[in-house]
N, C-alpha and C positions, 0 to 999 in steps of 0.2 A: 765780211758780214758776220757779226756775232750771232750765234744761235744757242739758245738754252732750252733744254728739253728735260722736264721733270718726270719722275716716275716714283712709284712706291706708295702712293696713297691707298686708302682703303677704309674699311670699317673695323673698328677695334673696340673692345670693352674698356671701360674706365680701369685704369691701373696698368693697362697693356702698353706695348711698345710698337713703334713703326720706325723704319728708316727710309727717309726720302733721299732720292738721288737726283742730281742735276748734271746732265751731260753738256759740257761747254765746248763749242767749236768756233772756228773762224778767227781766232786771235791767239797770241801767246799771252796767257793770263797771268804771268808772273808780275805784271804791272797793274793788276786789277784788284778791286775789292769785290767779293762775292757776298751777296746777302740773301736771306730768306725773309719773306714777308707772308702775311696771311690776311685773308679777308673773309669774315663771317657774313652771313646774309644780313643785309640792312646796315652794315657797319663799314667804316672806312678801312682801307688796307693799312695794316700796321706792321711795323718792323718787328722781327723775331730775333734774328742773329746775323752776324757778319764775320767774315774772315779776310784778313789781308793776305792775299795769296803768297806773296814773296816771303813773309816772315812767319806766317801761321798765327798771328795774333787774332784773338777772337773777342767778341763782346755780344751781350745778350740783353734783351728786354727783361725787366725784373721778374715778370710772371713766369718765365721759363728757366730762369737760372737754377742750376742744380738738377734739372730734368732733361734739358735738351743739350746736345753737343753738335757743333758745326765742325766739319773737317774737310780737307781736300786731299786728293790723290794727284800728285803732279804728273805721274806717268800716264794716267788715264784721262786727265783733264776732267775730273769729276769732283763735284762738291756734294757733301752729304749732310743730312740733318737727322741725327739719331734722337728720337723722341721717346722718352721713358716716362712712366707714371702719368700716362695721359689722362686728361680730365675732359668732361663733356664740353667745357668752355674752350678747349683747344680745337673744337670742330670748326673747320674753315677750308677754303681753297688756299693752298700753299703755293707761293710763287718764288722761283729763283730769279735773282736779279744781279746785274753786274755794272760796274762803272770803273773808269780809269782811276788809278790811284796815283796822285801826284806827290804824296808824301807831306803835303802842307797840313792837311787835317788827317786825323786818324779815325774819327767817328762820323759815319754817314748813316743816319737812321730815318731820314725822310724819304717818302716815295719819290719825290722830285730829284733826289740826289742820284738816282740810278737811271741809266740810259737804256739798258737792255733788260728784257723780261722774257721769261718763259710763258707757256700757255696755262700753267697751273695744274695742280693735282689735288683732288678732293680727299680730305681727311675727316672722317666722322667717328666720334667717340661716343659710344652709347653708355648710359648710366646703369 
C-alpha cells in the first residue's frame, strides 16, 4: 500500500521560500513518477511539477519554472519541492502524488494520471 505524507507547508511572505517534503512508503519507487499538485480555494487541482524517480528527469508548469525545484532522495524515499520567490498566487494546498512509470510516456500532468495521493499541506503566501 503506497502512502504519501506531505509536510513543510506554512505561512510565508511574498518573495520568501519554503521546502515541501513528501515521505513515500509501501513501494520501491524507482519505477514511479512523483508529482506535486496544488489546489487553491474554488479552483481545480493543478499540476505543479513531476520527477521520474529512476532518472531524475523533471518538468514543471510554466508558472513555477525558474522558481520551484522538484527533487528526490533515493536513500530516504523522499520527494521535495523547493519553492523560492513565492507569490500570493502560489497560495494553495499542495499535494504529493505518485503513479507507476511504464516508460511509454514521459509527461503526466493530469490529476487523473496519478493513482496515489497524500493528504496535502497548506501553503499561504502573504502580500
